[in-house]
Each structure stands twice: as structure tokens, then as C-alpha cells.
N, CA, C, O and the ligand as a Tripos MOL2 file, in Angstrom:
@<TRIPOS>MOLECULE
protein
  297   295    75     0     0
PROTEIN
NO_CHARGES

@<TRIPOS>ATOM
      1 N          -7.5830    2.9100   -8.4960 N.3       1 MET1
      2 CA         -6.5440    2.6500   -9.5050 C.3       1 MET1
      3 C          -7.0690    1.8320  -10.6630 C.2       1 MET1
      4 O          -6.3090    1.4820  -11.5660 O.2       1 MET1
      5 N          -8.3800    1.5150  -10.6560 N.am      2 SER2
      6 CA         -8.9240    0.6510  -11.7130 C.3       2 SER2
      7 C          -8.7760    1.3390  -13.0760 C.2       2 SER2
      8 O          -8.5140    0.7010  -14.0950 O.2       2 SER2
      9 N          -8.9530    2.6570  -13.0540 N.am      3 GLU3
     10 CA         -8.8850    3.3680  -14.3430 C.3       3 GLU3
     11 C          -7.5110    3.2230  -14.9660 C.2       3 GLU3
     12 O          -7.3860    2.9880  -16.1680 O.2       3 GLU3
     13 N          -6.4770    3.3640  -14.1410 N.am      4 SER4
     14 CA         -5.1330    3.2980  -14.7180 C.3       4 SER4
     15 C          -4.7800    1.8570  -15.0960 C.2       4 SER4
     16 O          -3.9730    1.6310  -15.9970 O.2       4 SER4
     17 N          -5.3850    0.8820  -14.4050 N.am      5 ASN5
     18 CA         -5.1300   -0.4760  -14.8280 C.3       5 ASN5
     19 C          -5.6780   -0.7650  -16.2260 C.2       5 ASN5
     20 O          -5.0660   -1.4690  -17.0280 O.2       5 ASN5
     21 N          -6.8490   -0.1960  -16.4800 N.am      6 ILE6
     22 CA         -7.4000   -0.3570  -17.8210 C.3       6 ILE6
     23 C          -6.5030    0.2840  -18.8450 C.2       6 ILE6
     24 O          -6.2680   -0.2620  -19.9230 O.2       6 ILE6
     25 N          -5.9980    1.4710  -18.4880 N.am      7 GLY7
     26 CA         -5.1170    2.1720  -19.4170 C.3       7 GLY7
     27 C          -3.8560    1.3460  -19.7100 C.2       7 GLY7
     28 O          -3.4040    1.2610  -20.8510 O.2       7 GLY7
     29 N          -3.3200    0.7610  -18.6860 N.am      8 VAL8
     30 CA         -2.1090   -0.0150  -18.8650 C.3       8 VAL8
     31 C          -2.4010   -1.2430  -19.7580 C.2       8 VAL8
     32 O          -1.6330   -1.5790  -20.6590 O.2       8 VAL8
     33 N          -3.4960   -1.8690  -19.4810 N.am      9 LYS9
     34 CA         -3.8740   -3.0280  -20.3160 C.3       9 LYS9
     35 C          -4.0210   -2.6520  -21.7720 C.2       9 LYS9
     36 O          -3.5190   -3.3270  -22.6710 O.2       9 LYS9
     37 N          -4.7310   -1.5460  -21.9790 N.am     10 ALA10
     38 CA         -4.9690   -1.0960  -23.3490 C.3      10 ALA10
     39 C          -3.6650   -0.7620  -24.0420 C.2      10 ALA10
     40 O          -3.4860   -1.0380  -25.2280 O.2      10 ALA10
     41 N          -2.7560   -0.1620  -23.2870 N.am     11 MET11
     42 CA         -1.4970    0.2480  -23.8610 C.3      11 MET11
     43 C          -0.6750   -0.9690  -24.2450 C.2      11 MET11
     44 O          -0.0520   -1.0000  -25.3070 O.2      11 MET11
     45 N          -0.6780   -1.9610  -23.3830 N.am     12 HIS12
     46 CA          0.0770   -3.1860  -23.6780 C.3      12 HIS12
     47 C          -0.4990   -3.8550  -24.9230 C.2      12 HIS12
     48 O           0.2310   -4.4110  -25.7430 O.2      12 HIS12
     49 N          -1.8240   -3.7880  -25.0450 N.am     13 GLU13
     50 CA         -2.4390   -4.3610  -26.2260 C.3      13 GLU13
     51 C          -2.0020   -3.6430  -27.4780 C.2      13 GLU13
     52 O          -1.6870   -4.2690  -28.4910 O.2      13 GLU13
     53 N          -1.9840   -2.2990  -27.4040 N.am     14 ILE14
     54 CA         -1.5650   -1.4790  -28.5390 C.3      14 ILE14
     55 C          -0.1050   -1.8160  -28.8990 C.2      14 ILE14
     56 O           0.2490   -1.9680  -30.0680 O.2      14 ILE14
     57 N           0.7170   -1.9260  -27.8580 N.am     15 MET15
     58 CA          2.1520   -2.1900  -28.0770 C.3      15 MET15
     59 C           2.3420   -3.5500  -28.7110 C.2      15 MET15
     60 O           3.1680   -3.7330  -29.6050 O.2      15 MET15
     61 N           1.5610   -4.4950  -28.2290 N.am     16 ARG16
     62 CA          1.6680   -5.8720  -28.7270 C.3      16 ARG16
     63 C           1.3100   -5.8990  -30.2340 C.2      16 ARG16
     64 O           1.9980   -6.5120  -31.0500 O.2      16 ARG16
     65 N           0.2060   -5.2070  -30.5580 N.am     17 LYS17
     66 CA         -0.2070   -5.1620  -31.9700 C.3      17 LYS17
     67 C           0.8110   -4.4240  -32.8050 C.2      17 LYS17
     68 O           1.1450   -4.8390  -33.9150 O.2      17 LYS17
     69 N           1.3110   -3.3040  -32.2520 N.am     18 ALA18
     70 CA          2.2560   -2.4820  -32.9940 C.3      18 ALA18
     71 C           3.5030   -3.3160  -33.3330 C.2      18 ALA18
     72 O           4.0620   -3.1920  -34.4230 O.2      18 ALA18
     73 N           3.9150   -4.1400  -32.4180 N.am     19 LYS19
     74 CA          5.1440   -4.9250  -32.6260 C.3      19 LYS19
     75 C           5.0110   -5.8490  -33.8220 C.2      19 LYS19
     76 O           5.9920   -6.1570  -34.4990 O.2      19 LYS19
     77 N           3.7900   -6.2850  -34.0730 N.am     20 LYS20
     78 CA          3.5960   -7.1530  -35.2260 C.3      20 LYS20
     79 C           3.8710   -6.4440  -36.5290 C.2      20 LYS20
     80 O           4.2610   -7.0580  -37.5220 O.2      20 LYS20
     81 N           3.6580   -5.1170  -36.5120 N.am     21 TYR21
     82 CA          3.7410   -4.3700  -37.7680 C.3      21 TYR21
     83 C           5.0630   -3.6350  -37.9080 C.2      21 TYR21
     84 O           5.4150   -3.1980  -39.0040 O.2      21 TYR21
     85 N           5.7680   -3.4980  -36.8570 N.am     22 ASP22
     86 CA          7.0070   -2.7270  -36.9440 C.3      22 ASP22
     87 C           8.0540   -3.3780  -36.0620 C.2      22 ASP22
     88 O           8.0460   -3.2290  -34.8400 O.2      22 ASP22
     89 N           8.9480   -4.0980  -36.7050 N.am     23 GLU23
     90 CA          9.9650   -4.8170  -35.9340 C.3      23 GLU23
     91 C          10.9860   -3.8780  -35.3390 C.2      23 GLU23
     92 O          11.7540   -4.2680  -34.4600 O.2      23 GLU23
     93 N          11.0040   -2.6670  -35.7990 N.am     24 LEU24
     94 CA         11.9810   -1.7080  -35.3220 C.3      24 LEU24
     95 C          11.5530   -1.0470  -33.9910 C.2      24 LEU24
     96 O          12.3170   -0.3000  -33.3810 O.2      24 LEU24
     97 N          10.3540   -1.3330  -33.5770 N.am     25 LEU25
     98 CA          9.8870   -0.7710  -32.3310 C.3      25 LEU25
     99 C          10.8470   -1.1020  -31.1910 C.2      25 LEU25
    100 O          11.2490   -2.2520  -31.0170 O.2      25 LEU25
    101 N          11.1970   -0.1080  -30.4420 N.am     26 VAL26
    102 CA         12.0790   -0.3540  -29.2970 C.3      26 VAL26
    103 C          11.3640    0.0900  -28.0200 C.2      26 VAL26
    104 O          11.6680    1.1430  -27.4600 O.2      26 VAL26
    105 N          10.4360   -0.7050  -27.5830 N.am     27 PHE27
    106 CA          9.7780   -0.4330  -26.3400 C.3      27 PHE27
    107 C          10.5660   -1.0620  -25.1830 C.2      27 PHE27
    108 O          11.2580   -2.0640  -25.3630 O.2      27 PHE27
    109 N          10.4530   -0.4730  -24.0260 N.am     28 PRO28
    110 CA         10.9890   -1.1940  -22.8750 C.3      28 PRO28
    111 C          10.2110   -2.4690  -22.7220 C.2      28 PRO28
    112 O           9.1010   -2.5930  -23.2400 O.2      28 PRO28
    113 N          10.7640   -3.3920  -22.0340 N.am     29 SER29
    114 CA         10.0810   -4.6640  -21.8150 C.3      29 SER29
    115 C           8.6500   -4.4040  -21.3310 C.2      29 SER29
    116 O           8.4120   -3.5900  -20.4390 O.2      29 SER29
    117 N           7.7220   -5.1130  -21.9420 N.am     30 ILE30
    118 CA          6.3160   -4.9060  -21.6210 C.3      30 ILE30
    119 C           6.0300   -5.2480  -20.1590 C.2      30 ILE30
    120 O           5.0890   -4.7220  -19.5650 O.2      30 ILE30
    121 N           6.8200   -6.1020  -19.6060 N.am     31 GLU31
    122 CA          6.6100   -6.4440  -18.1960 C.3      31 GLU31
    123 C           6.9750   -5.2790  -17.2780 C.2      31 GLU31
    124 O           6.4810   -5.1750  -16.1550 O.2      31 GLU31
    125 N           7.8380   -4.4210  -17.7700 N.am     32 ASN32
    126 CA          8.2640   -3.2970  -16.9440 C.3      32 ASN32
    127 C           7.3070   -2.1280  -17.1090 C.2      32 ASN32
    128 O           6.5100   -2.0790  -18.0460 O.2      32 ASN32
    129 N           7.4040   -1.2010  -16.1870 N.am     33 GLU33
    130 CA          6.6000    0.0030  -16.2570 C.3      33 GLU33
    131 C           7.0190    0.8560  -17.4380 C.2      33 GLU33
    132 O           8.1880    0.9080  -17.8210 O.2      33 GLU33
    133 N           6.0230    1.5220  -18.0000 N.am     34 LEU34
    134 CA          6.3300    2.5220  -19.0150 C.3      34 LEU34
    135 C           6.8340    3.7610  -18.3250 C.2      34 LEU34
    136 O           6.4790    4.0490  -17.1820 O.2      34 LEU34
    137 N           7.6660    4.4890  -19.0360 N.am     35 GLN35
    138 CA          8.2090    5.7430  -18.4840 C.3      35 GLN35
    139 C           7.9320    6.8490  -19.5150 C.2      35 GLN35
    140 O           8.1490    6.6630  -20.7130 O.2      35 GLN35
    141 N           7.4590    7.9800  -19.0380 N.am     36 CYS36
    142 CA          7.1870    9.1120  -19.9190 C.3      36 CYS36
    143 C           8.5220    9.6130  -20.4720 C.2      36 CYS36
    144 O           9.4610    9.8770  -19.7210 O.2      36 CYS36
    145 N           8.5860    9.7380  -21.7780 N.am     37 ASP37
    146 CA          9.8310   10.2260  -22.4070 C.3      37 ASP37
    147 C          10.0330   11.7270  -22.2300 C.2      37 ASP37
    148 O          11.1190   12.2540  -22.4680 O.2      37 ASP37
    149 N           8.9640   12.4070  -21.8060 N.am     38 PHE38
    150 CA          9.0370   13.8580  -21.6830 C.3      38 PHE38
    151 C           9.4730   14.2700  -20.2690 C.2      38 PHE38
    152 O          10.3580   15.1110  -20.1160 O.2      38 PHE38
    153 N           8.8620   13.6900  -19.2530 N.am     39 CYS39
    154 CA          9.2020   14.1060  -17.8860 C.3      39 CYS39
    155 C           9.9210   13.0100  -17.1030 C.2      39 CYS39
    156 O          10.4370   13.2690  -16.0150 O.2      39 CYS39
    157 N           9.9610   11.8100  -17.6330 N.am     40 GLY40
    158 CA         10.7110   10.7520  -17.0060 C.3      40 GLY40
    159 C           9.9760   10.0430  -15.8630 C.2      40 GLY40
    160 O          10.5330    9.1680  -15.2000 O.2      40 GLY40
    161 N           8.7330   10.4320  -15.6500 N.am     41 LYS41
    162 CA          7.9770    9.7800  -14.5870 C.3      41 LYS41
    163 C           7.5160    8.3900  -15.0180 C.2      41 LYS41
    164 O           7.3600    8.1000  -16.2040 O.2      41 LYS41
    165 N           7.3050    7.5510  -14.0190 N.am     42 PHE42
    166 CA          6.8860    6.2020  -14.3340 C.3      42 PHE42
    167 C           5.3680    6.0580  -14.2420 C.2      42 PHE42
    168 O           4.6710    6.8070  -13.5580 O.2      42 PHE42
    169 N           4.9170    5.0760  -14.9530 N.am     43 GLN43
    170 CA          3.4590    4.7480  -15.0390 C.3      43 GLN43
    171 C           2.7780    4.8020  -13.6860 C.2      43 GLN43
    172 O           1.6780    5.3430  -13.5650 O.2      43 GLN43
    173 N           3.4110    4.2530  -12.6780 N.am     44 SER44
    174 CA          2.7730    4.1350  -11.3660 C.3      44 SER44
    175 C           2.5420    5.4950  -10.7090 C.2      44 SER44
    176 O           1.7360    5.6120   -9.7860 O.2      44 SER44
    177 N           3.2640    6.5420  -11.1960 N.am     45 GLU45
    178 CA          3.1200    7.8770  -10.6180 C.3      45 GLU45
    179 C           2.0370    8.6690  -11.3750 C.2      45 GLU45
    180 O           1.6800    9.7730  -10.9630 O.2      45 GLU45
    181 N           1.5200    8.1150  -12.4650 N.am     46 LEU46
    182 CA          0.7020    8.8970  -13.3510 C.3      46 LEU46
    183 C          -0.6440    8.2360  -13.5860 C.2      46 LEU46
    184 O          -0.8420    7.0490  -13.3280 O.2      46 LEU46
    185 N          -1.5620    9.0530  -14.0850 N.am     47 ASN47
    186 CA         -2.8890    8.5180  -14.3550 C.3      47 ASN47
    187 C          -2.9230    7.7210  -15.6620 C.2      47 ASN47
    188 O          -3.3590    6.5710  -15.7150 O.2      47 ASN47
    189 N          -2.4480    8.3830  -16.6970 N.am     48 LYS48
    190 CA         -2.5090    7.7520  -18.0160 C.3      48 LYS48
    191 C          -1.2570    8.0420  -18.8230 C.2      48 LYS48
    192 O          -0.5830    9.0550  -18.6370 O.2      48 LYS48
    193 N          -0.9800    7.1370  -19.7050 N.am     49 MET49
    194 CA          0.1520    7.3450  -20.6020 C.3      49 MET49
    195 C          -0.2880    6.9500  -22.0070 C.2      49 MET49
    196 O          -1.1200    6.0600  -22.1840 O.2      49 MET49
    197 N           0.2790    7.6230  -22.9990 N.am     50 ILE50
    198 CA         -0.0100    7.3060  -24.3790 C.3      50 ILE50
    199 C           1.2940    6.8730  -25.0290 C.2      50 ILE50
    200 O           2.2890    7.5990  -25.0160 O.2      50 ILE50
    201 N           1.2650    5.6860  -25.5920 N.am     51 ALA51
    202 CA          2.4550    5.1850  -26.2600 C.3      51 ALA51
    203 C           2.3210    5.3190  -27.7600 C.2      51 ALA51
    204 O           1.3500    4.8450  -28.3500 O.2      51 ALA51
    205 N           3.2850    5.9590  -28.3710 N.am     52 ALA52
    206 CA          3.3470    5.9990  -29.8210 C.3      52 ALA52
    207 C           4.3930    5.0050  -30.2520 C.2      52 ALA52
    208 O           4.7520    4.1070  -29.4900 O.2      52 ALA52
    209 N           4.8770    5.1490  -31.4410 N.am     53 ARG53
    210 CA          5.7890    4.1160  -31.9560 C.3      53 ARG53
    211 C           7.0260    3.9380  -31.0730 C.2      53 ARG53
    212 O           7.3890    2.8240  -30.6950 O.2      53 ARG53
    213 N           7.6530    5.0530  -30.7620 N.am     54 ARG54
    214 CA          8.8690    4.9510  -29.9840 C.3      54 ARG54
    215 C           8.8400    5.8790  -28.7880 C.2      54 ARG54
    216 O           9.8310    6.0090  -28.0700 O.2      54 ARG54
    217 N           7.7240    6.5140  -28.5780 N.am     55 VAL55
    218 CA          7.6590    7.5650  -27.5800 C.3      55 VAL55
    219 C           6.4520    7.3180  -26.6640 C.2      55 VAL55
    220 O           5.3880    6.8870  -27.1070 O.2      55 VAL55
    221 N           6.6500    7.6000  -25.4030 N.am     56 VAL56
    222 CA          5.5650    7.5020  -24.4370 C.3      56 VAL56
    223 C           5.3850    8.8810  -23.8000 C.2      56 VAL56
    224 O           6.3550    9.5290  -23.4050 O.2      56 VAL56
    225 N           4.1440    9.3090  -23.7080 N.am     57 ILE57
    226 CA          3.8540   10.5950  -23.0760 C.3      57 ILE57
    227 C           2.7730   10.3860  -22.0180 C.2      57 ILE57
    228 O           1.8400    9.6100  -22.2250 O.2      57 ILE57
    229 N           2.8960   11.0710  -20.8980 N.am     58 CYS58
    230 CA          1.9110   10.8960  -19.8380 C.3      58 CYS58
    231 C           0.8590   11.9840  -19.8720 C.2      58 CYS58
    232 O           0.9800   12.9680  -20.6010 O.2      58 CYS58
    233 N          -0.1730   11.7880  -19.0730 N.am     59 ASN59
    234 CA         -1.2900   12.7370  -19.0570 C.3      59 ASN59
    235 C          -0.8070   14.1260  -18.6290 C.2      59 ASN59
    236 O          -1.3130   15.1290  -19.1340 O.2      59 ASN59
    237 N           0.1530   14.2050  -17.7200 N.am     60 GLU60
    238 CA          0.6090   15.5130  -17.2410 C.3      60 GLU60
    239 C           1.3100   16.2940  -18.3590 C.2      60 GLU60
    240 O           1.1160   17.5010  -18.5060 O.2      60 GLU60
    241 N           2.1080   15.5970  -19.1270 N.am     61 CYS61
    242 CA          2.8310   16.2710  -20.2140 C.3      61 CYS61
    243 C           1.8690   16.6500  -21.3350 C.2      61 CYS61
    244 O           2.0730   17.6620  -22.0050 O.2      61 CYS61
    245 N           0.8410   15.8660  -21.5450 N.am     62 VAL62
    246 CA         -0.1760   16.2240  -22.5270 C.3      62 VAL62
    247 C          -0.8220   17.5280  -22.1240 C.2      62 VAL62
    248 O          -1.0820   18.3820  -22.9710 O.2      62 VAL62
    249 N          -1.0910   17.6970  -20.8140 N.am     63 GLU63
    250 CA         -1.6760   18.9300  -20.3300 C.3      63 GLU63
    251 C          -0.7820   20.1180  -20.5800 C.2      63 GLU63
    252 O          -1.2440   21.1880  -20.9760 O.2      63 GLU63
    253 N           0.5050   19.9260  -20.3450 N.am     64 VAL64
    254 CA          1.4980   21.0080  -20.6030 C.3      64 VAL64
    255 C           1.4630   21.3690  -22.0900 C.2      64 VAL64
    256 O           1.4660   22.5450  -22.4540 O.2      64 VAL64
    257 N           1.4310   20.3570  -22.9290 N.am     65 CYS65
    258 CA          1.3790   20.5750  -24.3860 C.3      65 CYS65
    259 C           0.1200   21.3800  -24.7420 C.2      65 CYS65
    260 O           0.1740   22.3230  -25.5310 O.2      65 CYS65
    261 N          -0.9820   20.9970  -24.1580 N.am     66 ASN66
    262 CA         -2.2380   21.7100  -24.4420 C.3      66 ASN66
    263 C          -2.1250   23.1610  -24.0500 C.2      66 ASN66
    264 O          -2.6010   24.0390  -24.7710 O.2      66 ASN66
    265 N          -1.4890   23.4310  -22.8940 N.am     67 GLN67
    266 CA         -1.3330   24.7990  -22.4540 C.3      67 GLN67
    267 C          -0.4760   25.5860  -23.4350 C.2      67 GLN67
    268 O          -0.7840   26.7350  -23.7500 O.2      67 GLN67
    269 N           0.5780   24.9810  -23.9080 N.am     68 VAL68
    270 CA          1.4640   25.6440  -24.8670 C.3      68 VAL68
    271 C           0.6770   25.9360  -26.1460 C.2      68 VAL68
    272 O           0.7640   27.0350  -26.6940 O.2      68 VAL68
    273 N          -0.0640   24.9870  -26.6010 N.am     69 LEU69
    274 CA         -0.8510   25.2070  -27.8220 C.3      69 LEU69
    275 C          -1.8840   26.3050  -27.6320 C.2      69 LEU69
    276 O          -2.1060   27.1170  -28.5310 O.2      69 LEU69
    277 N          -2.5070   26.3330  -26.4820 N.am     70 GLU70
    278 CA         -3.5210   27.3670  -26.2150 C.3      70 GLU70
    279 C          -2.8490   28.7360  -26.2140 C.2      70 GLU70
    280 O          -3.4090   29.7000  -26.7360 O.2      70 GLU70
    281 N          -1.6560   28.8300  -25.6340 N.am     71 GLU71
    282 CA         -0.9560   30.1260  -25.6300 C.3      71 GLU71
    283 C          -0.6720   30.5970  -27.0320 C.2      71 GLU71
    284 O          -0.7780   31.7880  -27.3240 O.2      71 GLU71
    285 N          -0.3160   29.6890  -27.8920 N.am     72 ASP72
    286 CA         -0.0430   30.0660  -29.2780 C.3      72 ASP72
    287 C          -1.2840   30.6070  -29.9690 C.2      72 ASP72
    288 O          -1.2150   31.5130  -30.7990 O.2      72 ASP72
    289 N          -2.4090   30.0310  -29.6060 N.am     73 ASN73
    290 CA         -3.6510   30.4060  -30.3150 C.3      73 ASN73
    291 C          -4.2110   31.7480  -29.8010 C.2      73 ASN73
    292 O          -4.9580   32.4180  -30.5140 O.2      73 ASN73
    293 N          -3.8620   32.1270  -28.6060 N.am     74 SER74
    294 CA         -4.5070   33.3070  -28.0500 C.3      74 SER74
    295 C          -3.7130   34.5860  -28.4260 C.2      74 SER74
    296 O          -4.1040   35.6890  -28.0460 O.2      74 SER74
    297 ZN          5.3130   13.1020  -18.5870 Zn       75 ZN75
@<TRIPOS>BOND
     1     1     2 1
     2     2     3 1
     3     3     4 2
     4     3     5 am
     5     5     6 1
     6     6     7 1
     7     7     8 2
     8     7     9 am
     9     9    10 1
    10    10    11 1
    11    11    12 2
    12    11    13 am
    13    13    14 1
    14    14    15 1
    15    15    16 2
    16    15    17 am
    17    17    18 1
    18    18    19 1
    19    19    20 2
    20    19    21 am
    21    21    22 1
    22    22    23 1
    23    23    24 2
    24    23    25 am
    25    25    26 1
    26    26    27 1
    27    27    28 2
    28    27    29 am
    29    29    30 1
    30    30    31 1
    31    31    32 2
    32    31    33 am
    33    33    34 1
    34    34    35 1
    35    35    36 2
    36    35    37 am
    37    37    38 1
    38    38    39 1
    39    39    40 2
    40    39    41 am
    41    41    42 1
    42    42    43 1
    43    43    44 2
    44    43    45 am
    45    45    46 1
    46    46    47 1
    47    47    48 2
    48    47    49 am
    49    49    50 1
    50    50    51 1
    51    51    52 2
    52    51    53 am
    53    53    54 1
    54    54    55 1
    55    55    56 2
    56    55    57 am
    57    57    58 1
    58    58    59 1
    59    59    60 2
    60    59    61 am
    61    61    62 1
    62    62    63 1
    63    63    64 2
    64    63    65 am
    65    65    66 1
    66    66    67 1
    67    67    68 2
    68    67    69 am
    69    69    70 1
    70    70    71 1
    71    71    72 2
    72    71    73 am
    73    73    74 1
    74    74    75 1
    75    75    76 2
    76    75    77 am
    77    77    78 1
    78    78    79 1
    79    79    80 2
    80    79    81 am
    81    81    82 1
    82    82    83 1
    83    83    84 2
    84    83    85 am
    85    85    86 1
    86    86    87 1
    87    87    88 2
    88    87    89 am
    89    89    90 1
    90    90    91 1
    91    91    92 2
    92    91    93 am
    93    93    94 1
    94    94    95 1
    95    95    96 2
    96    95    97 am
    97    97    98 1
    98    98    99 1
    99    99   100 2
   100    99   101 am
   101   101   102 1
   102   102   103 1
   103   103   104 2
   104   103   105 am
   105   105   106 1
   106   106   107 1
   107   107   108 2
   108   107   109 am
   109   109   110 1
   110   110   111 1
   111   111   112 2
   112   111   113 am
   113   113   114 1
   114   114   115 1
   115   115   116 2
   116   115   117 am
   117   117   118 1
   118   118   119 1
   119   119   120 2
   120   119   121 am
   121   121   122 1
   122   122   123 1
   123   123   124 2
   124   123   125 am
   125   125   126 1
   126   126   127 1
   127   127   128 2
   128   127   129 am
   129   129   130 1
   130   130   131 1
   131   131   132 2
   132   131   133 am
   133   133   134 1
   134   134   135 1
   135   135   136 2
   136   135   137 am
   137   137   138 1
   138   138   139 1
   139   139   140 2
   140   139   141 am
   141   141   142 1
   142   142   143 1
   143   143   144 2
   144   143   145 am
   145   145   146 1
   146   146   147 1
   147   147   148 2
   148   147   149 am
   149   149   150 1
   150   150   151 1
   151   151   152 2
   152   151   153 am
   153   153   154 1
   154   154   155 1
   155   155   156 2
   156   155   157 am
   157   157   158 1
   158   158   159 1
   159   159   160 2
   160   159   161 am
   161   161   162 1
   162   162   163 1
   163   163   164 2
   164   163   165 am
   165   165   166 1
   166   166   167 1
   167   167   168 2
   168   167   169 am
   169   169   170 1
   170   170   171 1
   171   171   172 2
   172   171   173 am
   173   173   174 1
   174   174   175 1
   175   175   176 2
   176   175   177 am
   177   177   178 1
   178   178   179 1
   179   179   180 2
   180   179   181 am
   181   181   182 1
   182   182   183 1
   183   183   184 2
   184   183   185 am
   185   185   186 1
   186   186   187 1
   187   187   188 2
   188   187   189 am
   189   189   190 1
   190   190   191 1
   191   191   192 2
   192   191   193 am
   193   193   194 1
   194   194   195 1
   195   195   196 2
   196   195   197 am
   197   197   198 1
   198   198   199 1
   199   199   200 2
   200   199   201 am
   201   201   202 1
   202   202   203 1
   203   203   204 2
   204   203   205 am
   205   205   206 1
   206   206   207 1
   207   207   208 2
   208   207   209 am
   209   209   210 1
   210   210   211 1
   211   211   212 2
   212   211   213 am
   213   213   214 1
   214   214   215 1
   215   215   216 2
   216   215   217 am
   217   217   218 1
   218   218   219 1
   219   219   220 2
   220   219   221 am
   221   221   222 1
   222   222   223 1
   223   223   224 2
   224   223   225 am
   225   225   226 1
   226   226   227 1
   227   227   228 2
   228   227   229 am
   229   229   230 1
   230   230   231 1
   231   231   232 2
   232   231   233 am
   233   233   234 1
   234   234   235 1
   235   235   236 2
   236   235   237 am
   237   237   238 1
   238   238   239 1
   239   239   240 2
   240   239   241 am
   241   241   242 1
   242   242   243 1
   243   243   244 2
   244   243   245 am
   245   245   246 1
   246   246   247 1
   247   247   248 2
   248   247   249 am
   249   249   250 1
   250   250   251 1
   251   251   252 2
   252   251   253 am
   253   253   254 1
   254   254   255 1
   255   255   256 2
   256   255   257 am
   257   257   258 1
   258   258   259 1
   259   259   260 2
   260   259   261 am
   261   261   262 1
   262   262   263 1
   263   263   264 2
   264   263   265 am
   265   265   266 1
   266   266   267 1
   267   267   268 2
   268   267   269 am
   269   269   270 1
   270   270   271 1
   271   271   272 2
   272   271   273 am
   273   273   274 1
   274   274   275 1
   275   275   276 2
   276   275   277 am
   277   277   278 1
   278   278   279 1
   279   279   280 2
   280   279   281 am
   281   281   282 1
   282   282   283 1
   283   283   284 2
   284   283   285 am
   285   285   286 1
   286   286   287 1
   287   287   288 2
   288   287   289 am
   289   289   290 1
   290   290   291 1
   291   291   292 2
   292   291   293 am
   293   293   294 1
   294   294   295 1
   295   295   296 2
@<TRIPOS>SUBSTRUCTURE
     1 MET1         2 RESIDUE 1 A MET
     2 SER2         6 RESIDUE 1 A SER
     3 GLU3        10 RESIDUE 1 A GLU
     4 SER4        14 RESIDUE 1 A SER
     5 ASN5        18 RESIDUE 1 A ASN
     6 ILE6        22 RESIDUE 1 A ILE
     7 GLY7        26 RESIDUE 1 A GLY
     8 VAL8        30 RESIDUE 1 A VAL
     9 LYS9        34 RESIDUE 1 A LYS
    10 ALA10       38 RESIDUE 1 A ALA
    11 MET11       42 RESIDUE 1 A MET
    12 HIS12       46 RESIDUE 1 A HIS
    13 GLU13       50 RESIDUE 1 A GLU
    14 ILE14       54 RESIDUE 1 A ILE
    15 MET15       58 RESIDUE 1 A MET
    16 ARG16       62 RESIDUE 1 A ARG
    17 LYS17       66 RESIDUE 1 A LYS
    18 ALA18       70 RESIDUE 1 A ALA
    19 LYS19       74 RESIDUE 1 A LYS
    20 LYS20       78 RESIDUE 1 A LYS
    21 TYR21       82 RESIDUE 1 A TYR
    22 ASP22       86 RESIDUE 1 A ASP
    23 GLU23       90 RESIDUE 1 A GLU
    24 LEU24       94 RESIDUE 1 A LEU
    25 LEU25       98 RESIDUE 1 A LEU
    26 VAL26      102 RESIDUE 1 A VAL
    27 PHE27      106 RESIDUE 1 A PHE
    28 PRO28      110 RESIDUE 1 A PRO
    29 SER29      114 RESIDUE 1 A SER
    30 ILE30      118 RESIDUE 1 A ILE
    31 GLU31      122 RESIDUE 1 A GLU
    32 ASN32      126 RESIDUE 1 A ASN
    33 GLU33      130 RESIDUE 1 A GLU
    34 LEU34      134 RESIDUE 1 A LEU
    35 GLN35      138 RESIDUE 1 A GLN
    36 CYS36      142 RESIDUE 1 A CYS
    37 ASP37      146 RESIDUE 1 A ASP
    38 PHE38      150 RESIDUE 1 A PHE
    39 CYS39      154 RESIDUE 1 A CYS
    40 GLY40      158 RESIDUE 1 A GLY
    41 LYS41      162 RESIDUE 1 A LYS
    42 PHE42      166 RESIDUE 1 A PHE
    43 GLN43      170 RESIDUE 1 A GLN
    44 SER44      174 RESIDUE 1 A SER
    45 GLU45      178 RESIDUE 1 A GLU
    46 LEU46      182 RESIDUE 1 A LEU
    47 ASN47      186 RESIDUE 1 A ASN
    48 LYS48      190 RESIDUE 1 A LYS
    49 MET49      194 RESIDUE 1 A MET
    50 ILE50      198 RESIDUE 1 A ILE
    51 ALA51      202 RESIDUE 1 A ALA
    52 ALA52      206 RESIDUE 1 A ALA
    53 ARG53      210 RESIDUE 1 A ARG
    54 ARG54      214 RESIDUE 1 A ARG
    55 VAL55      218 RESIDUE 1 A VAL
    56 VAL56      222 RESIDUE 1 A VAL
    57 ILE57      226 RESIDUE 1 A ILE
    58 CYS58      230 RESIDUE 1 A CYS
    59 ASN59      234 RESIDUE 1 A ASN
    60 GLU60      238 RESIDUE 1 A GLU
    61 CYS61      242 RESIDUE 1 A CYS
    62 VAL62      246 RESIDUE 1 A VAL
    63 GLU63      250 RESIDUE 1 A GLU
    64 VAL64      254 RESIDUE 1 A VAL
    65 CYS65      258 RESIDUE 1 A CYS
    66 ASN66      262 RESIDUE 1 A ASN
    67 GLN67      266 RESIDUE 1 A GLN
    68 VAL68      270 RESIDUE 1 A VAL
    69 LEU69      274 RESIDUE 1 A LEU
    70 GLU70      278 RESIDUE 1 A GLU
    71 GLU71      282 RESIDUE 1 A GLU
    72 ASP72      286 RESIDUE 1 A ASP
    73 ASN73      290 RESIDUE 1 A ASN
    74 SER74      294 RESIDUE 1 A SER
    75 ZN75       297 GROUP 0 **** ****
């Protein structure tokens, strides 16, 4: 689980920095787990999550997105 711990740390760092620049950010409490806005799974169920300004996406949903994009290209 060390890999995901690093990811969580990095994400919290990003969120902390982001908050300085955008007061409108509405993240769930940083103490709480992140939840993927696409599939609703929680951080603890997933390998990695990517947090944007108001949206969080997990590695599984990124894979689905990649598949959709690949289908469009072929
Ligand atoms: Zn997801």
C-alpha cells in the first residue's frame, strides 16, 4: 500500500496548494477519504486518484476513459 500512500500525500499537497489559489474549491474535508466522482468508489478501494479543481477521478475510471478514446480513434 506504500504506492497509494504516496499518491494520497501528493494529492493532499496538490489540494492544499490549490486552495490557496481558488477559494471556491469545494473539496471534501482533507482528513476524509477522497471519493471518485465518476464511479463513487473511495480512495481505500483504489490504487490512485487524480483530483482536479472540483472533480476526483480514480485510476479505474481513467482506464475506462482511455478505452472510450481508443474506440473513437480506431
Ligand atoms: Zn472511479
